[in-house]
N, CA, C and O of each residue as an XYZ file, in Angstrom:
284
protein
N      -0.062    -11.601   -113.768
C      -0.682    -12.053   -114.980
C      -1.541    -13.282   -114.671
O      -1.107    -14.176   -113.944
N      -2.751    -13.327   -115.220
C      -3.659    -14.451   -114.992
C      -3.239    -15.653   -115.821
O      -2.847    -15.523   -116.981
N      -3.328    -16.807   -115.214
C      -2.996    -18.055   -115.889
C      -4.295    -18.727   -116.281
O      -5.177    -18.911   -115.444
N      -4.422    -19.098   -117.558
C      -5.626    -19.782   -118.007
C      -5.532    -21.245   -117.599
O      -4.562    -21.930   -117.922
N      -6.551    -21.717   -116.884
C      -6.557    -23.104   -116.447
C      -7.561    -23.890   -117.275
O      -8.629    -23.383   -117.619
N      -7.219    -25.109   -117.587
C      -8.088    -25.991   -118.359
C      -9.067    -26.672   -117.414
O      -8.695    -27.113   -116.326
N     -10.328    -26.754   -117.842
C     -11.336    -27.434   -117.044
C     -11.460    -28.865   -117.535
O     -11.429    -29.124   -118.738
N     -11.601    -29.790   -116.596
C     -11.704    -31.206   -116.904
C     -13.045    -31.710   -116.404
O     -13.410    -31.464   -115.255
N     -13.791    -32.422   -117.262
C     -15.056    -33.044   -116.847
C     -14.740    -34.419   -116.274
O     -13.984    -35.192   -116.862
N     -15.334    -34.715   -115.110
C     -15.058    -35.970   -114.409
C     -16.381    -36.681   -114.123
O     -17.130    -36.248   -113.248
N     -16.684    -37.773   -114.852
C     -17.888    -38.541   -114.532
C     -17.651    -39.377   -113.285
O     -16.624    -40.044   -113.161
N     -18.602    -39.337   -112.363
C     -18.480    -40.072   -111.105
C     -19.662    -41.020   -110.952
O     -20.794    -40.678   -111.296
N     -19.388    -42.218   -110.432
C     -20.433    -43.163   -110.069
C     -20.386    -43.348   -108.564
O     -19.377    -43.049   -107.926
N     -21.486    -43.845   -107.992
C     -21.486    -44.109   -106.555
C     -20.325    -45.032   -106.220
O     -20.098    -46.028   -106.907
N     -19.608    -44.708   -105.190
C     -18.442    -45.488   -104.785
C     -17.142    -45.004   -105.402
O     -16.073    -45.494   -105.040
N     -17.209    -44.046   -106.334
C     -15.998    -43.526   -106.962
C     -15.159    -42.742   -105.960
O     -15.681    -42.119   -105.036
N     -13.863    -42.787   -106.164
C     -12.937    -42.017   -105.331
C     -12.157    -41.068   -106.231
O     -11.601    -41.480   -107.250
N     -12.122    -39.802   -105.850
C     -11.368    -38.788   -106.573
C     -10.259    -38.290   -105.667
O     -10.512    -37.793   -104.569
N      -9.026    -38.430   -106.137
C      -7.876    -37.942   -105.371
C      -7.238    -36.789   -106.150
O      -6.993    -36.887   -107.352
N      -6.978    -35.700   -105.433
C      -6.367    -34.520   -106.046
C      -5.071    -34.238   -105.313
O      -5.068    -33.974   -104.111
N      -3.979    -34.295   -106.042
C      -2.663    -34.026   -105.447
C      -2.438    -32.510   -105.372
O      -3.099    -31.752   -106.082
N      -1.524    -32.073   -104.530
C      -1.253    -30.630   -104.414
C      -0.858    -29.978   -105.736
O      -1.011    -28.767   -105.895
N      -0.352    -30.765   -106.685
C       0.039    -30.238   -107.993
C      -1.132    -30.095   -108.951
O      -0.988    -29.520   -110.030
N      -2.312    -30.624   -108.554
C      -3.472    -30.583   -109.427
C      -3.668    -31.873   -110.199
O      -4.636    -31.993   -110.950
N      -2.782    -32.839   -110.038
C      -2.914    -34.124   -110.715
C      -4.115    -34.880   -110.136
O      -4.304    -34.925   -108.920
N      -4.928    -35.476   -111.029
C      -6.134    -36.182   -110.620
C      -5.954    -37.691   -110.731
O      -5.258    -38.180   -111.621
N      -6.585    -38.420   -109.820
C      -6.653    -39.873   -109.902
C      -8.077    -40.268   -109.542
O      -8.578    -39.916   -108.474
N      -8.727    -41.004   -110.442
C     -10.107    -41.428   -110.239
C     -10.155    -42.944   -110.234
O      -9.597    -43.596   -111.117
N     -10.821    -43.501   -109.238
C     -10.969    -44.951   -109.190
C     -12.316    -45.286   -108.568
O     -12.927    -44.465   -107.884
N     -12.758    -46.496   -108.818
C     -13.971    -47.001   -108.195
C     -13.686    -48.439   -107.783
O     -13.710    -49.346   -108.615
N     -13.416    -48.644   -106.499
C     -13.075    -49.986   -106.042
C     -14.220    -50.982   -106.185
O     -13.984    -52.190   -106.206
N     -15.476    -50.489   -106.285
C     -16.629    -51.378   -106.401
C     -16.840    -51.868   -107.836
O     -17.351    -52.969   -108.041
N     -16.455    -51.068   -108.821
C     -16.642    -51.395   -110.233
C     -15.316    -51.286   -110.967
O     -14.446    -50.509   -110.572
N     -15.163    -52.045   -112.010
C     -13.954    -51.937   -112.821
C     -14.342    -51.491   -114.220
O     -14.013    -52.155   -115.204
N     -15.045    -50.361   -114.310
C     -15.480    -49.812   -115.582
C     -14.735    -48.522   -115.861
O     -14.307    -47.825   -114.940
N     -14.583    -48.210   -117.134
C     -13.998    -46.936   -117.554
C     -14.991    -45.829   -117.213
O     -16.183    -46.002   -117.469
N     -14.557    -44.695   -116.647
C     -15.499    -43.606   -116.361
C     -16.213    -43.153   -117.635
O     -15.577    -42.932   -118.666
N     -17.529    -43.019   -117.556
C     -18.337    -42.632   -118.711
C     -19.465    -41.718   -118.247
O     -20.134    -41.999   -117.252
N     -19.671    -40.625   -118.974
C     -20.761    -39.709   -118.618
C     -22.122    -40.354   -118.850
O     -23.106    -39.925   -118.248
N     -22.207    -41.376   -119.707
C     -23.475    -42.026   -120.001
C     -24.031    -42.765   -118.786
O     -25.248    -42.871   -118.637
N     -23.164    -43.276   -117.921
C     -23.619    -44.031   -116.747
C     -23.259    -43.325   -115.440
O     -23.363    -43.916   -114.365
N     -22.845    -42.085   -115.529
C     -22.415    -41.346   -114.338
C     -23.595    -40.966   -113.453
O     -24.683    -40.666   -113.945
N     -23.369    -40.982   -112.154
C     -24.359    -40.494   -111.193
C     -24.212    -38.996   -110.993
O     -25.150    -38.333   -110.550
N     -23.060    -38.467   -111.312
C     -22.802    -37.025   -111.265
C     -21.610    -36.737   -112.167
O     -20.746    -37.591   -112.365
N     -21.573    -35.532   -112.707
C     -20.432    -35.097   -113.509
C     -19.872    -33.844   -112.848
O     -20.593    -32.877   -112.604
N     -18.581    -33.878   -112.565
C     -17.891    -32.745   -111.947
C     -17.035    -32.049   -112.985
O     -16.584    -32.664   -113.951
N     -16.817    -30.762   -112.778
C     -15.867    -30.014   -113.593
C     -14.770    -29.544   -112.642
O     -15.056    -28.951   -111.601
N     -13.533    -29.806   -112.996
C     -12.403    -29.509   -112.114
C     -11.401    -28.620   -112.831
O     -11.118    -28.804   -114.015
N     -10.875    -27.660   -112.100
C      -9.763    -26.857   -112.623
C      -8.816    -26.533   -111.479
O      -9.205    -26.503   -110.311
N      -7.563    -26.294   -111.844
C      -6.519    -25.993   -110.868
C      -5.751    -24.777   -111.345
O      -5.300    -24.728   -112.490
N      -5.604    -23.802   -110.473
C      -4.823    -22.602   -110.783
C      -3.472    -22.756   -110.096
O      -3.385    -22.598   -108.879
N      -2.412    -23.063   -110.852
C      -1.112    -23.283   -110.229
C      -0.528    -22.030   -109.582
O       0.297    -22.125   -108.673
N      -0.952    -20.867   -110.045
C      -0.438    -19.622   -109.482
C      -0.937    -19.408   -108.052
O      -0.160    -19.044   -107.169
N      -2.229    -19.636   -107.824
C      -2.806    -19.451   -106.486
C      -2.910    -20.775   -105.728
O      -3.230    -20.798   -104.539
N      -2.633    -21.889   -106.441
C      -2.744    -23.253   -105.901
C      -4.170    -23.542   -105.429
O      -4.388    -24.237   -104.436
N      -5.130    -22.990   -106.168
C      -6.536    -23.173   -105.831
C      -7.144    -24.276   -106.708
O      -6.974    -24.288   -107.927
N      -7.852    -25.195   -106.056
C      -8.578    -26.266   -106.727
C     -10.047    -25.865   -106.761
O     -10.600    -25.466   -105.736
N     -10.692    -25.966   -107.931
C     -12.099    -25.602   -108.058
C     -12.858    -26.814   -108.583
O     -12.508    -27.367   -109.626
N     -13.899    -27.228   -107.858
C     -14.744    -28.336   -108.264
C     -16.172    -27.837   -108.373
O     -16.708    -27.239   -107.440
N     -16.782    -28.089   -109.524
C     -18.139    -27.620   -109.810
C     -18.984    -28.842   -110.175
O     -18.618    -29.589   -111.083
N     -20.107    -29.057   -109.485
C     -21.014    -30.157   -109.812
C     -21.866    -29.710   -110.996
O     -22.629    -28.749   -110.890
N     -21.735    -30.409   -112.123
C     -22.484    -30.044   -113.323
C     -23.808    -30.793   -113.426
O     -24.838    -30.192   -113.732
N     -23.787    -32.083   -113.174
C     -24.979    -32.911   -113.332
C     -25.120    -33.846   -112.139
O     -24.572    -34.949   -112.155
N     -25.845    -33.425   -111.106
C     -26.022    -34.302   -109.952
C     -27.064    -35.382   -110.223
O     -27.912    -35.228   -111.101
N     -26.998    -36.452   -109.479
C     -27.910    -37.583   -109.609
C     -29.370    -37.168   -109.499
O     -30.205    -37.686   -110.240
N     -29.698    -36.261   -108.611
C     -31.097    -35.901   -108.369
C     -31.757    -35.240   -109.577
O     -32.984    -35.249   -109.673
N     -30.981    -34.663   -110.504
C     -31.552    -34.010   -111.681
C     -31.595    -34.930   -112.896
O     -32.137    -34.548   -113.933
N     -31.049    -36.106   -112.792
C     -30.951    -37.009   -113.935
C     -32.221    -37.862   -114.028
O     -32.550    -38.582   -113.085
N     -32.935    -37.787   -115.154
C     -34.134    -38.603   -115.282
C     -33.770    -40.088   -115.339
O     -32.810    -40.476   -116.004
N     -34.531    -40.894   -114.650
C     -34.304    -42.340   -114.618
C     -35.390    -43.041   -115.411
O     -36.551    -42.633   -115.359
N     -35.034    -44.103   -116.155
C     -36.045    -44.836   -116.954
C     -37.040    -45.560   -116.066
O     -37.950    -46.220   -116.568
């Protein structure tokens, strides 16, 4: 039987660190900045999902820096 996995959007800034545990638990930090992650100032937005049945981690880049218009 297929297990429905929830997708999580993760805003990333340069210098951000994303840690993924074998259980699918996420930890996001940015040692250079002490700001709350926000898609408004993100350099890229990732979409993450974890299938506990197959133990597969899927990361999809939704909005990379190169496609984001700069003022």
